[in-house]
LOVEXBA-786387 format. One record per residue (C-alpha): residue number from 1; residue in three letters; y, z, x. Coordinates in Angstrom, 2 decimals. Layout:
REM LOVEXBA-786387
R pos code       y       z       x
R NUM  ALA       Y       Z       X
...
This chain:
REM LOVEXBA-786387
R pos code       y       z       x
R   1  UNK   -0.22   -0.41   -0.07
R   2  UNK    3.71   -1.36    1.04
R   3  UNK    5.76    1.95    2.28
R   4  UNK    9.40    1.08    0.71
R   5  UNK   12.31    0.37    2.85
R   6  UNK   14.13    3.65    3.59
R   7  UNK   17.46    3.92    5.47
R   8  UNK   17.42    3.16    8.50
R   9  UNK   17.83    6.40   11.18
R  10  UNK   19.79    3.90   13.66
R  11  UNK   22.29    2.65   10.75
R  12  UNK   26.00    3.67   11.35
R  13  UNK   26.59    4.25    8.14
R  14  UNK   24.16    7.03    8.03
R  15  UNK   25.06    8.96   10.35
R  16  UNK   27.90   11.83   10.21
R  17  UNK   30.87   11.27   11.81
R  18  UNK   31.84   13.40   14.65
R  19  UNK   34.51   13.75   17.43
R  20  UNK   33.42   12.01   20.25
R  21  UNK   34.03   15.12   22.24
R  22  UNK   31.96   17.41   20.09
R  23  UNK   27.88   17.86   20.10
R  24  UNK   25.73   16.33   17.88
R  25  UNK   25.55   19.62   16.08
R  26  UNK   28.62   19.61   15.21
R  27  UNK   30.71   17.83   12.12
R  28  UNK   34.70   16.96   12.19
R  29  UNK   36.35   18.10    8.94
R  30  UNK   37.70   14.26    7.83
R  31  UNK   39.61   13.30    4.79
R  32  UNK   37.46   11.04    2.59
R  33  UNK   38.45    8.30    0.32
R  34  UNK   39.69    9.52   -3.08
R  35  UNK   36.54    7.67   -5.21
R  36  UNK   35.33    8.83   -8.41
R  37  UNK   32.06    9.62   -8.34
R  38  UNK   31.42    7.01  -11.59
R  39  UNK   33.00    4.12   -9.21
R  40  UNK   30.62    5.22   -6.31
R  41  UNK   27.70    4.59   -8.96
R  42  UNK   27.33    0.16   -8.41
R  43  UNK   26.79    1.78   -5.02
R  44  UNK   23.50    3.48   -6.06
R  45  UNK   22.40    0.71   -7.99
R  46  UNK   22.69   -1.35   -5.08
R  47  UNK   20.97    0.78   -2.92
R  48  UNK   17.79    1.63   -5.31
R  49  UNK   16.89   -2.16   -5.32
R  50  UNK   17.22   -2.34   -1.35
R  51  UNK   14.74    0.69   -1.10
R  52  UNK   12.25    0.04   -4.19
R  53  UNK   12.41   -3.80   -3.79
R  54  UNK    9.82   -4.38   -0.99
R  55  UNK    7.60   -6.81   -1.13
R  56  UNK    4.84   -4.32   -2.48
R  57  UNK    2.60   -3.51   -4.73
R  58  UNK    4.91   -2.31   -7.02
R  59  UNK    8.16   -4.24   -7.60
R  60  UNK    7.65   -5.61  -10.65
R  61  UNK    7.68   -2.09  -11.71
R  62  UNK   10.61   -0.92  -10.03
R  63  UNK   12.26   -4.14  -11.53
R  64  UNK   11.12   -3.41  -14.67
R  65  UNK   12.75    0.40  -14.15
R  66  UNK   15.95   -0.35  -12.39
R  67  UNK   16.65   -3.15  -15.88
R  68  UNK   17.43   -0.12  -17.53
R  69  UNK   18.52    2.49  -15.54
R  70  UNK   20.01    4.91  -18.04
R  71  UNK   23.53    6.73  -17.02
R  72  UNK   22.58    7.79  -14.01
R  73  UNK   23.71   11.40  -14.78
R  74  UNK   21.81   12.49  -11.70
R  75  UNK   22.93   10.54   -9.49
R  76  UNK   26.46   11.25  -10.81
R  77  UNK   25.95   14.98  -10.13
R  78  UNK   25.21   14.42   -6.36
R  79  UNK   28.19   12.14   -5.84
R  80  UNK   30.31   14.85   -8.15
R  81  UNK   29.25   17.69   -6.17
R  82  UNK   29.69   15.90   -2.65
R  83  UNK   33.15   15.26   -3.15
R  84  UNK   34.82   18.99   -5.14
R  85  UNK   35.27   20.01   -1.03
R  86  UNK   37.82   16.94    0.44
R  87  UNK   38.71   19.49    3.25
R  88  UNK   35.41   20.85    4.14
R  89  UNK   32.85   19.75    6.96
R  90  UNK   30.95   17.23    5.05
R  91  UNK   27.90   14.57    4.76
R  92  UNK   29.54   10.77    5.29
R  93  UNK   29.28    8.81    1.83
R  94  UNK   26.56    7.37    3.02
R  95  UNK   24.52   10.54    2.70
R  96  UNK   25.41   11.76   -0.73
R  97  UNK   24.51    7.79   -1.93
R  98  UNK   20.93    7.75   -0.45
R  99  UNK   20.47   11.35   -1.78
R 100  UNK   21.89   10.29   -5.16
R 101  UNK   19.36    7.40   -5.18
R 102  UNK   16.53   10.01   -4.29
R 103  UNK   17.15   12.21   -7.41
R 104  UNK   17.10    8.81   -9.58
R 105  UNK   14.38    8.01   -8.63
R 106  UNK   12.68   11.86   -8.94
R 107  UNK   14.11   11.32  -12.17
R 108  UNK   12.71    7.52  -12.83
R 109  UNK    8.62    8.95  -11.52
R 110  UNK    9.13   11.89  -13.98
R 111  UNK    9.84    9.81  -16.60
R 112  UNK    7.20    7.46  -15.86
R 113  UNK    4.59   10.64  -16.01
R 114  UNK    6.38   11.52  -19.18
R 115  UNK    5.56    8.29  -21.12
R 116  UNK    1.91    8.63  -19.79
R 117  UNK    2.04   12.32  -21.04
R 118  UNK    3.51   11.44  -24.47
R 119  UNK    2.34    8.39  -25.12
R 120  UNK    5.95    6.46  -25.22
R 121  UNK    5.30    2.69  -25.92
R 122  UNK    9.58    2.89  -25.89
R 123  UNK   11.74    3.40  -22.71
R 124  UNK   15.65    2.74  -23.28
R 125  UNK   14.42    0.44  -25.84
R 126  UNK   12.70   -1.63  -23.85
R 127  UNK    8.51   -1.08  -23.27
R 128  UNK    7.70    1.88  -21.29
R 129  UNK    5.84    1.57  -17.99
R 130  UNK    2.54    2.80  -19.25
R 131  UNK    3.13    0.16  -21.98
R 132  UNK    3.53   -2.38  -20.07
R 133  UNK    0.71   -2.12  -16.97
R 134  UNK   -1.30    0.40  -18.16
R 135  UNK   -1.26    4.17  -17.90
R 136  UNK   -3.56    4.20  -14.57
R 137  UNK   -0.73    1.53  -12.72
R 138  UNK    2.12    3.37  -14.34
R 139  UNK    0.77    7.21  -12.75
R 140  UNK    0.08    5.39   -9.12
R 141  UNK    3.81    3.91   -9.36
R 142  UNK    5.13    7.20  -10.45
R 143  UNK    3.36    9.63   -7.60
R 144  UNK    4.75    6.54   -5.16
R 145  UNK    8.58    6.45   -6.08
R 146  UNK    8.27    9.83   -6.23
R 147  UNK    6.96   10.22   -2.51
R 148  UNK    9.24    7.05   -1.24
R 149  UNK   12.24    9.52   -3.00
R 150  UNK   11.12   12.42   -0.63
R 151  UNK   11.29    9.88    2.12
R 152  UNK   14.82    9.34    1.80
R 153  UNK   15.97   13.21    1.54
R 154  UNK   13.89   14.00    4.76
R 155  UNK   15.67   10.97    6.39
R 156  UNK   19.36   12.37    5.28
R 157  UNK   18.91   15.79    6.55
R 158  UNK   17.63   14.85   10.12
R 159  UNK   20.29   12.22   10.48
R 160  UNK   22.49   14.95    9.22
R 161  UNK   21.56   18.11   10.43
R 162  UNK   24.62   20.42   11.05
R 163  UNK   25.57   19.83    7.78
R 164  UNK   22.35   21.00    6.02
R 165  UNK   21.06   23.19    8.66
R 166  UNK   21.58   26.05    5.93
R 167  UNK   19.30   24.88    3.62
R 168  UNK   17.00   28.07    1.99
R 169  UNK   19.67   30.77    3.17
R 170  UNK   21.38   31.22    0.09
R 171  UNK   18.63   32.35   -2.77
R 172  UNK   18.35   31.36   -5.47
R 173  UNK   19.85   27.71   -4.96
R 174  UNK   16.88   24.98   -5.54
R 175  UNK   15.60   22.56   -2.60
R 176  UNK   12.80   20.65   -2.58
R 177  UNK   10.37   23.40   -2.79
R 178  UNK   10.77   23.65   -6.42
R 179  UNK    9.88   20.46   -7.22
R 180  UNK    6.65   21.35   -8.30
R 181  UNK    9.02   22.73  -11.57
R 182  UNK    8.86   19.31  -13.22
R 183  UNK    5.05   19.62  -13.44
R 184  UNK    5.54   23.18  -14.92
R 185  UNK    7.76   22.14  -17.33
R 186  UNK    5.48   19.57  -18.59
R 187  UNK    2.36   21.62  -18.65
R 188  UNK    4.23   24.83  -20.49
R 189  UNK    5.90   22.56  -22.96
R 190  UNK    2.44   21.93  -24.44
R 191  UNK    1.78   25.48  -24.65
R 192  UNK    4.41   26.31  -27.60
R 193  UNK    3.59   30.27  -27.99
R 194  UNK    3.58   31.68  -32.09
R 195  UNK    6.42   30.72  -34.78
R 196  UNK    8.17   33.61  -33.45
R 197  UNK   12.51   32.86  -33.28
R 198  UNK   12.93   35.08  -29.99
R 199  UNK    9.43   33.53  -28.40
R 200  UNK   10.54   29.82  -29.28
R 201  UNK   13.78   30.20  -27.65
R 202  UNK   13.05   31.68  -24.32
R 203  UNK   10.09   29.28  -24.37
R 204  UNK   12.51   26.26  -25.01
R 205  UNK   14.57   27.76  -22.56
R 206  UNK   11.93   27.52  -19.64
R 207  UNK   11.00   23.82  -20.92
R 208  UNK   14.50   23.10  -20.45
R 209  UNK   15.22   25.19  -17.45
R 210  UNK   11.67   23.36  -15.69
R 211  UNK   11.70   19.91  -16.94
R 212  UNK   15.47   18.66  -17.32
R 213  UNK   17.09   21.51  -15.25
R 214  UNK   15.20   21.40  -11.75
R 215  UNK   16.41   17.63  -10.87
R 216  UNK   19.87   18.60  -12.29
R 217  UNK   19.82   22.15   -9.75
R 218  UNK   18.52   19.78   -6.83
R 219  UNK   21.28   16.80   -7.23
R 220  UNK   23.81   20.29   -7.56
R 221  UNK   22.16   21.45   -4.50
R 222  UNK   21.89   18.77   -2.27
R 223  UNK   25.22   17.36   -3.31
R 224  UNK   26.80   20.11   -2.74
R 225  UNK   25.36   21.30    0.69
R 226  UNK   26.38   17.61    1.70
R 227  UNK   29.87   18.61    0.53
R 228  UNK   30.65   21.68    2.51
R 229  UNK   30.09   24.22   -0.25
R 230  UNK   28.93   28.11    0.50
R 231  UNK   26.90   30.47   -0.90
R 232  UNK   29.25   31.32   -3.41
R 233  UNK   30.14   27.77   -4.72
R 234  UNK   26.44   26.49   -4.20
R 235  UNK   25.37   29.07   -7.08
R 236  UNK   28.17   27.73   -9.46
R 237  UNK   26.32   24.73   -9.18
R 238  UNK   23.51   25.88  -10.23
R 239  UNK   24.33   27.46  -13.10
R 240  UNK   26.88   24.73  -14.01
R 241  UNK   23.56   22.69  -13.88
R 242  UNK   21.40   25.21  -16.15
R 243  UNK   23.95   24.87  -18.45
R 244  UNK   24.33   21.48  -18.58
R 245  UNK   20.60   20.98  -18.35
R 246  UNK   20.17   23.17  -21.88
R 247  UNK   22.89   21.30  -23.60
R 248  UNK   22.08   17.94  -22.60
R 249  UNK   18.38   18.49  -23.65
R 250  UNK   19.29   20.29  -26.95
R 251  UNK   21.71   16.81  -27.78
R 252  UNK   18.90   14.75  -26.63
R 253  UNK   16.81   16.43  -29.47
R 254  UNK   18.97   16.23  -31.58
R 255  UNK   19.50   12.69  -31.49
R 256  UNK   15.99   12.73  -31.53
R 257  UNK   16.09   13.51  -35.33
R 258  UNK   19.10   12.12  -36.00
R 259  UNK   17.76    8.74  -34.46
R 260  UNK   20.18    5.60  -34.69
R 261  UNK   19.70    2.15  -33.05
R 262  UNK   21.18    3.71  -28.92
R 263  UNK   18.54    6.03  -29.04
R 264  UNK   16.12    3.61  -26.96
R 265  UNK   13.16    4.73  -28.46
R 266  UNK   10.97    5.90  -31.77
R 267  UNK   12.89    8.43  -33.59
R 268  UNK   10.99   12.06  -34.43
R 269  UNK    8.36   11.42  -31.59
R 270  UNK    8.15   15.34  -30.90
R 271  UNK    8.29   15.84  -34.58
R 272  UNK    5.44   13.87  -34.89
R 273  UNK    3.33   16.03  -31.73
R 274  UNK    4.95   19.31  -33.58
R 275  UNK    7.03   20.28  -30.38
R 276  UNK    9.50   23.34  -31.04
R 277  UNK   12.53   21.55  -30.13
R 278  UNK   16.38   23.44  -30.41
R 279  UNK   17.18   21.50  -33.88
R 280  UNK   13.68   23.13  -34.97
R 281  UNK   13.91   26.82  -34.01
R 282  UNK   17.30   26.61  -35.76
R 283  UNK   16.03   25.24  -38.36
R 284  UNK   12.95   27.65  -38.62
R 285  UNK   15.04   30.72  -38.62
R 286  UNK   17.33   29.82  -41.39
R 287  UNK   15.34   27.81  -44.40
R 288  UNK   13.18   29.65  -46.21
R 289  UNK    9.65   28.37  -46.33
R 290  UNK   10.38   26.28  -42.80
R 291  UNK    7.57   28.47  -41.54
R 292  UNK    5.28   27.14  -44.10
R 293  UNK    6.25   23.27  -44.07
R 294  UNK    5.99   23.21  -39.91
R 295  UNK    2.39   24.69  -40.21
R 296  UNK    0.93   22.11  -42.97
R 297  UNK   -0.81   18.83  -41.64
R 298  UNK    0.19   17.60  -44.95
R 299  UNK    4.13   17.67  -44.14
R 300  UNK    5.20   14.08  -42.65
R 301  UNK    7.44   14.31  -40.13
R 302  UNK   10.34   11.88  -42.54
R 303  UNK   10.26   15.28  -44.63
R 304  UNK   10.55   17.15  -41.53
R 305  UNK   13.54   14.56  -40.41
R 306  UNK   15.30   15.07  -43.77
R 307  UNK   15.02   18.83  -43.84
R 308  UNK   16.08   19.48  -40.72
R 309  UNK   19.15   17.41  -41.03
R 310  UNK   19.75   18.84  -44.79
R 311  UNK   19.54   22.02  -43.76
R 312  UNK   22.52   22.03  -40.84
R 313  UNK   19.91   23.21  -38.34
R 314  UNK   20.73   19.65  -36.04
R 315  UNK   24.33   21.06  -36.80
R 316  UNK   23.81   24.90  -35.89
R 317  UNK   21.54   22.77  -32.57
R 318  UNK   25.16   21.03  -31.56
R 319  UNK   26.89   24.18  -31.54
R 320  UNK   24.56   25.76  -29.29
R 321  UNK   24.86   23.00  -26.90
R 322  UNK   28.82   23.21  -27.03
R 323  UNK   29.07   26.99  -25.80
R 324  UNK   26.99   25.87  -23.49
R 325  UNK   29.02   23.17  -21.77
R 326  UNK   31.73   25.96  -21.72
R 327  UNK   29.64   28.35  -20.05
R 328  UNK   29.24   25.54  -17.52
R 329  UNK   32.88   24.31  -17.25
R 330  UNK   34.12   27.71  -16.48
R 331  UNK   31.53   27.68  -13.60
R 332  UNK   33.49   25.20  -11.57
R 333  UNK   36.54   27.34  -11.75
R 334  UNK   35.49   28.29   -8.27
R 335  UNK   36.28   25.04   -7.23
R 336  UNK   39.99   23.35   -6.21
R 337  UNK   40.99   21.05   -8.97
R 338  UNK   39.92   17.67   -7.64
R 339  UNK   39.05   14.08   -9.11
R 340  UNK   35.30   15.63   -8.59
R 341  UNK   35.96   18.62  -10.51
R 342  UNK   37.55   16.33  -13.25
R 343  UNK   34.42   14.37  -13.10
R 344  UNK   32.05   16.82  -13.73
R 345  UNK   33.82   18.35  -16.33
R 346  UNK   33.63   14.95  -18.30
R 347  UNK   30.12   14.64  -17.93
R 348  UNK   30.02   17.81  -19.93
R 349  UNK   31.94   16.34  -23.02
R 350  UNK   29.92   13.27  -22.72
R 351  UNK   26.68   15.07  -23.24
R 352  UNK   28.00   16.34  -26.45
R 353  UNK   29.33   13.04  -27.49
R 354  UNK   27.09   10.67  -26.78
């Protein structure tokens, strides 16, 4: 199996910029261009093609995946967090772009396996990879892409050792050693607790924190470290990532119930599988008789969908998501006012309004 093309250690733009008199383990504090994270996303798209389309076994799958790129939220998090402290000692822009690519690759690989586990036929309005190429090939491609992503991360860290020397020193900051939490989230999602509001909320938060939050935290930790953030600021980014993940997942669940042409996949998939999403948890708490409806095999997904919307459960879920974004926004107060901080706050609004 061919390995994907990786960023070369000899590329001039992949190395930290240092003053000539400095040794290799020192990084200069140099001004960075005032470019918003969104404006850098085309560089991520271009670089992903360079990394993934190599004449290898999975080129057709990777072209299929890259043809429907999604919103590049994780890449945007990396790029924004890398630009929060314009005057800090930091890795060069190319390093942040490569890290952004790695986070997107990890995300896409997790989606391949999600679609296998869920039996999903659609992804972003197109056939899912398992549907288009088969389950076994999709599984192999997912593992290959995840491995390629970690190779990219390893090379960035090798080429920028001074900037990343403190990885692991700040307790509670997520790096690649917690990547297995993605699988943990997928596993516990299939093992919901009894139909009890408190237990269901805790279970939901664990799943969202593992399945969605892990890559959000990784994106913020690697991006923030690349941008020279200290321990206190990295902890603030972890809080931001966790609250963003909660809001993001809740709004995903609301959209799954409400449907619409922009969903890009079949609506009510979670209802079909009786997954207790946040709107369902709100519904169980507020609607008399909801528990019996939920547990009955005679209750159709269409009936559940109509009752969830009519009861106000989806609106109650939106309120929780908004509260999470407010907490996330407050966590960013530790950073100076910059276009990157504004972009992270804009992302919170887009999650609610999407």
